[in-house]
Structures are given as C-alpha cells and as structure tokens.
C-alpha positions in Angstrom: 66.4 -1.9 -28.9 65.2 1.3 -30.9 62.3 2.0 -28.1 65.0 2.1 -25.1 66.4 4.8 -26.6 62.6 6.8 -27.3 62.6 6.3 -23.5 65.7 7.3 -22.2 67.6 10.6 -22.5 70.2 10.6 -24.6 72.0 14.0 -24.0 72.3 15.5 -20.8 70.2 18.3 -21.8 67.2 15.6 -22.6 67.5 14.1 -19.1 67.3 17.7 -17.9 63.8 18.0 -19.5 62.7 15.1 -17.6 64.3 15.5 -14.3 62.9 19.0 -13.6 59.7 18.4 -14.5 59.3 15.5 -11.6 61.3 18.0 -9.2 59.2 19.9 -6.5 59.8 23.9 -6.0 61.3 22.9 -2.4 63.5 20.1 -4.5 65.1 22.5 -7.1 64.5 25.8 -4.3 66.9 23.4 -2.2 68.8 22.4 -5.0 69.4 25.6 -6.1 70.6 27.4 -2.7 73.8 24.8 -2.5 77.4 25.5 -3.1 78.6 24.0 -5.1 81.2 21.7 -2.8 77.7 20.0 -1.2 76.5 19.0 -4.6 78.0 15.4 -3.5 75.6 15.0 -1.2 72.7 14.4 -3.8 74.6 11.3 -5.0 72.8 9.1 -2.4 69.0 10.4 -3.5 68.7 12.2 -6.3 71.5 9.8 -7.7 69.7 7.1 -7.1 67.1 8.1 -8.2 69.2 9.6 -12.1 70.5 6.3 -12.3 67.6 4.1 -12.1 65.4 6.3 -14.4 67.5 6.7 -17.1 69.5 3.4 -16.8 72.5 5.4 -16.7 74.5 2.0 -17.3 73.7 0.6 -20.6 72.7 4.4 -21.3 75.5 4.4 -23.6 74.3 7.5 -25.6 73.7 9.4 -21.8 77.3 8.0 -20.5 79.0 9.4 -23.8 77.3 13.0 -23.0 78.3 13.0 -19.8 82.1 12.4 -20.9 82.2 14.9 -23.6 80.7 17.2 -20.7 83.3 16.3 -18.6 86.0 16.3 -21.1 86.8 12.7 -19.7 87.0 9.4 -21.5 86.5 7.4 -18.4 84.1 8.5 -15.4 84.3 6.3 -12.7 81.0 4.5 -11.7 79.2 7.9 -10.3 80.7 10.8 -11.9 78.0 10.5 -14.9 76.0 10.7 -12.1 77.6 14.5 -10.7 77.5 15.7 -14.2 73.9 15.4 -14.5 73.0 16.5 -11.0 75.7 20.1 -11.8 74.1 20.0 -14.6 70.9 20.2 -12.9 72.3 23.0 -10.5 74.0 25.3 -13.4 70.3 24.7 -15.1 68.4 25.6 -11.9 70.4 28.7 -11.3 69.9 30.1 -14.8 66.1 30.0 -14.2 67.0 32.4 -11.5 63.8 31.7 -10.0 64.6 29.7 -7.1 66.8 32.1 -4.9 66.3 32.5 -1.1 66.3 36.2 -0.5 67.5 36.5 3.1 
C-alpha cells in the first residue's frame, strides 16, 4: 500500500507539481485566461485526466486535502476535481507568465 502514496499526489500542491509539467503552453495559456465561471468546462477533459491519473476516488489523502481546501467535509463526485482545477487556475495566474496581451 505504501507504493500507492509514492506514485499519487497526497496534497493539492503535489497534484499541481505533477499536473503543470504535462500541460502544454497552449493549454496553460487557455486555462489562465479563462474566466473563473468557465472553469467547469474543463471537467470533461482536464477533469477526466486528473481523475484517472491521480486515482482520485481511492486516493483518500488527496480527497481529504480537497475537503480541507474547500472547507467542506462532504464533496460530491466532481467537486474534488473542481478544487484541483481551481487551484491550478490560481497557480497559473500567480506565475504571471501566460497572460494574453490585447
């Protein structure tokens, strides 16, 4: 069982450390320039990737980190995905490197 926790992220920061390098510059730019209200559109693409790559259901440490981050003890099926997607969006914004100049 210990090998599981070596491979899969246990925290949101660990998830972002694994997620950001696999995104292309184009994907990062698209995400960072999305309005917050549109982040839910990423559930079917990026959310599926997060769910499968991080084994989200069954990865109790990461689910618990999402609950703590959201200050919510009961998260519905897709809510942990949205917590990670929102954290990714905020992280990319803080990098301040990917803004489209108009």
